[in-house]
PABA-855524 format. One record per residue: residue number from 1; x, y, z of N, C-alpha, C in turn. Coordinates in steps of 0.02 Angstrom, whole numbers, plus 50000, padded with zeros to 5 digits. Layout:
{num:NUM; nu:X; nv:Y; nw:Z; cau:X; cav:Y; caw:Z; cu:X; cv:Y; cw:Z}
...
This chain:
{num:1; nu:50406; nv:48081; nw:49741; cau:50415; cav:48104; caw:49809; cu:50351; cv:48138; cw:49833}
{num:2; nu:50341; nv:48133; nw:49896; cau:50282; cav:48162; caw:49926; cu:50286; cv:48238; cw:49928}
{num:3; nu:50229; nv:48269; nw:49929; cau:50226; cav:48342; caw:49934; cu:50254; cv:48365; cw:50000}
{num:4; nu:50243; nv:48327; nw:50052; cau:50267; cav:48346; caw:50119; cu:50344; cv:48346; cw:50122}
{num:5; nu:50374; nv:48301; nw:50086; cau:50448; cav:48299; caw:50085; cu:50476; cv:48361; cw:50050}
{num:6; nu:50445; nv:48381; nw:49996; cau:50467; cav:48442; caw:49961; cu:50458; cv:48503; cw:50006}
{num:7; nu:50401; nv:48506; nw:50040; cau:50389; cav:48563; caw:50085; cu:50441; cv:48563; cw:50141}
{num:8; nu:50454; nv:48506; nw:50170; cau:50504; cav:48501; caw:50224; cu:50573; cv:48520; cw:50198}
{num:9; nu:50590; nv:48498; nw:50139; cau:50655; cav:48515; caw:50109; cu:50661; cv:48591; cw:50099}
{num:10; nu:50609; nv:48622; nw:50074; cau:50610; cav:48694; caw:50064; cu:50615; cv:48731; cw:50130}
{num:11; nu:50576; nv:48710; nw:50180; cau:50578; cav:48743; caw:50246; cu:50647; cv:48737; cw:50278}
{num:12; nu:50676; nv:48678; nw:50275; cau:50742; cav:48667; caw:50305; cu:50795; cv:48708; cw:50269}
{num:13; nu:50791; nv:48711; nw:50203; cau:50840; cav:48750; caw:50165; cu:50834; cv:48824; cw:50180}
{num:14; nu:50773; nv:48850; nw:50182; cau:50763; cav:48921; caw:50196; cu:50787; cv:48937; cw:50267}
{num:15; nu:50770; nv:48895; nw:50315; cau:50792; cav:48908; caw:50384; cu:50867; cv:48906; cw:50390}
{num:16; nu:50899; nv:48859; nw:50358; cau:50972; cav:48853; caw:50361; cu:51005; cv:48914; cw:50330}
{num:17; nu:50980; nv:48936; nw:50272; cau:51008; cav:48995; caw:50240; cu:50998; cv:49058; cw:50283}
{num:18; nu:50939; nv:49065; nw:50312; cau:50926; cav:49123; caw:50356; cu:50972; cv:49122; cw:50417}
{num:19; nu:50979; nv:49064; nw:50449; cau:51022; cav:49059; caw:50508; cu:51095; cv:49071; cw:50491}
{num:20; nu:51116; nv:49046; nw:50434; cau:51185; cav:49057; caw:50413; cu:51197; cv:49131; cw:50399}
{num:21; nu:51151; nv:49164; nw:50364; cau:51158; cav:49236; caw:50351; cu:51156; cv:49277; cw:50415}
{num:22; nu:51110; nv:49260; nw:50460; cau:51104; cav:49297; caw:50523; cu:51166; cv:49289; cw:50566}
{num:23; nu:51192; nv:49229; nw:50572; cau:51252; cav:49217; caw:50611; cu:51312; cv:49252; cw:50580}
{num:24; nu:51316; nv:49252; nw:50515; cau:51371; cav:49286; caw:50480; cu:51367; cv:49362; cw:50492}
{num:25; nu:51307; nv:49390; nw:50489; cau:51300; cav:49462; caw:50499; cu:51315; cv:49481; cw:50572}
{num:26; nu:51295; nv:49441; nw:50620; cau:51311; cav:49455; caw:50690; cu:51386; cv:49449; cw:50702}
{num:27; nu:51417; nv:49399; nw:50672; cau:51489; cav:49390; caw:50681; cu:51528; cv:49448; cw:50651}
{num:28; nu:51505; nv:49475; nw:50595; cau:51539; cav:49532; caw:50564; cu:51528; cv:49595; cw:50604}
{num:29; nu:51471; nv:49601; nw:50637; cau:51454; cav:49663; caw:50672; cu:51493; cv:49671; cw:50737}
{num:30; nu:51514; nv:49617; nw:50767; cau:51549; cav:49620; caw:50830; cu:51621; cv:49638; cw:50820}
{num:31; nu:51645; nv:49682; nw:50861; cau:51716; cav:49702; caw:50859; cu:51752; cv:49672; cw:50919}
{num:32; nu:51812; nv:49648; nw:50907; cau:51852; cav:49619; caw:50960; cu:51890; cv:49675; cw:50995}
{num:33; nu:51881; nv:49679; nw:51060; cau:51917; cav:49730; caw:51100; cu:51971; cv:49695; cw:51139}
{num:34; nu:52032; nv:49715; nw:51128; cau:52090; cav:49681; caw:51157; cu:52092; cv:49686; cw:51232}
{num:35; nu:52066; nv:49740; nw:51261; cau:52072; cav:49747; caw:51333; cu:52024; cv:49702; cw:51371}
{num:36; nu:51971; nv:49677; nw:51339; cau:51924; cav:49633; caw:51372; cu:51934; cv:49560; cw:51352}
{num:37; nu:51959; nv:49547; nw:51293; cau:51967; cav:49479; caw:51269; cu:52039; cv:49456; cw:51274}
{num:38; nu:52047; nv:49391; nw:51276; cau:52114; cav:49364; caw:51275; cu:52139; cv:49362; cw:51203}
{num:39; nu:52200; nv:49341; nw:51194; cau:52228; cav:49339; caw:51126; cu:52194; cv:49284; cw:51085}
{num:40; nu:52190; nv:49296; nw:51021; cau:52158; cav:49249; caw:50975; cu:52213; cv:49209; cw:50940}
{num:41; nu:52203; nv:49144; nw:50937; cau:52252; cav:49101; caw:50905; cu:52259; cv:49118; cw:50831}
{num:42; nu:52318; nv:49108; nw:50803; cau:52330; cav:49125; caw:50733; cu:52289; cv:49083; cw:50685}
{num:43; nu:52276; nv:49020; nw:50702; cau:52235; cav:48977; caw:50659; cu:52163; cv:49003; cw:50655}
{num:44; nu:52139; nv:49030; nw:50710; cau:52071; cav:49057; caw:50710; cu:52069; cv:49123; cw:50672}
{num:45; nu:52122; nv:49162; nw:50677; cau:52125; cav:49225; caw:50639; cu:52125; cv:49212; cw:50564}
{num:46; nu:52158; nv:49158; nw:50542; cau:52161; cav:49143; caw:50471; cu:52095; cv:49116; cw:50444}
{num:47; nu:52059; nv:49077; nw:50484; cau:51996; cav:49047; caw:50463; cu:51942; cv:49060; cw:50516}
{num:48; nu:51918; nv:49121; nw:50523; cau:51870; cav:49135; caw:50577; cu:51803; cv:49101; cw:50569}
{num:49; nu:51782; nv:49086; nw:50508; cau:51716; cav:49056; caw:50498; cu:51718; cv:48980; cw:50503}
{num:50; nu:51774; nv:48950; nw:50484; cau:51779; cav:48877; caw:50490; cu:51791; cv:48856; cw:50562}
{num:51; nu:51819; nv:48899; nw:50603; cau:51833; cav:48883; caw:50672; cu:51775; cv:48903; cw:50718}
{num:52; nu:51722; nv:48933; nw:50690; cau:51664; cav:48952; caw:50730; cu:51617; cv:48893; cw:50736}
{num:53; nu:51604; nv:48870; nw:50797; cau:51562; cav:48809; caw:50804; cu:51490; cv:48819; cw:50781}
{num:54; nu:51465; nv:48880; nw:50781; cau:51397; cav:48891; caw:50758; cu:51392; cv:48879; cw:50683}
{num:55; nu:51440; nv:48905; nw:50645; cau:51440; cav:48894; caw:50573; cu:51448; cv:48819; cw:50558}
{num:56; nu:51493; nv:48787; nw:50592; cau:51505; cav:48716; caw:50580; cu:51443; cv:48675; cw:50596}
{num:57; nu:51410; nv:48690; nw:50652; cau:51350; cav:48651; caw:50671; cu:51293; cv:48664; cw:50622}
{num:58; nu:51287; nv:48726; nw:50598; cau:51234; cav:48740; caw:50548; cu:51246; cv:48701; cw:50484}
{num:59; nu:51308; nv:48700; nw:50461; cau:51324; cav:48664; caw:50399; cu:51314; cv:48589; cw:50407}
{num:60; nu:51340; nv:48561; nw:50461; cau:51335; cav:48489; caw:50473; cu:51262; cv:48469; cw:50483}
{num:61; nu:51225; nv:48507; nw:50523; cau:51155; cav:48492; caw:50535; cu:51113; cv:48496; cw:50472}
{num:62; nu:51126; nv:48546; nw:50431; cau:51089; cav:48552; caw:50368; cu:51104; cv:48494; cw:50322}
{num:63; nu:51166; nv:48475; nw:50318; cau:51184; cav:48418; caw:50275; cu:51152; cv:48353; cw:50300}
{num:64; nu:51151; nv:48343; nw:50366; cau:51120; cav:48282; caw:50393; cu:51045; cv:48281; cw:50380}
{num:65; nu:51011; nv:48336; nw:50393; cau:50939; cav:48338; caw:50381; cu:50923; cv:48329; cw:50307}
{num:66; nu:50961; nv:48363; nw:50264; cau:50950; cav:48355; caw:50192; cu:50964; cv:48284; cw:50170}
{num:67; nu:51015; nv:48253; nw:50199; cau:51031; cav:48184; caw:50183; cu:50975; cv:48136; cw:50202}
{num:68; nu:50946; nv:48146; nw:50262; cau:50890; cav:48105; caw:50284; cu:50829; cv:48115; cw:50239}
{num:69; nu:50817; nv:48178; nw:50220; cau:50759; cav:48192; caw:50177; cu:50768; cv:48157; cw:50110}
{num:70; nu:50827; nv:48164; nw:50079; cau:50838; cav:48133; caw:50014; cu:50839; cv:48056; cw:50020}
{num:71; nu:50864; nv:48030; nw:50075; cau:50865; cav:47957; caw:50084; cu:50793; cv:47930; cw:50086}
{num:72; nu:50751; nv:47961; nw:50127; cau:50683; cav:47938; caw:50133; cu:50642; cv:47953; cw:50070}
{num:73; nu:50659; nv:48007; nw:50035; cau:50623; cav:48024; caw:49974; cu:50637; cv:47974; cw:49919}
{num:74; nu:50700; nv:47955; nw:49911; cau:50718; cav:47909; caw:49857; cu:50715; cv:47836; cw:49876}
{num:75; nu:50699; nv:47822; nw:49939; cau:50693; cav:47753; caw:49961; cu:50632; cv:47720; cw:49928}
{num:76; nu:50581; nv:47759; nw:49913; cau:50519; cav:47731; caw:49887; cu:50517; cv:47730; cw:49811}
{num:77; nu:50570; nv:47749; nw:49777; cau:50569; cav:47748; caw:49704; cu:50579; cv:47679; cw:49676}
């Protein structure tokens, strides 16, 4: 594999981990105030991180980019 592919893989992994940690910390820091917000569905209360589109898009995007990197890396073997 090329050195550039390894560098890109490391950069993408570090960025994804940082964004996931940052989004998780922001989500934990916010408090829901009932007088300003509407009611929250029970399914969302049970799985707040799986129902958050930011977490889902980070996970899916990271998997897609990593998949493309590994596909192109191992295509030349």
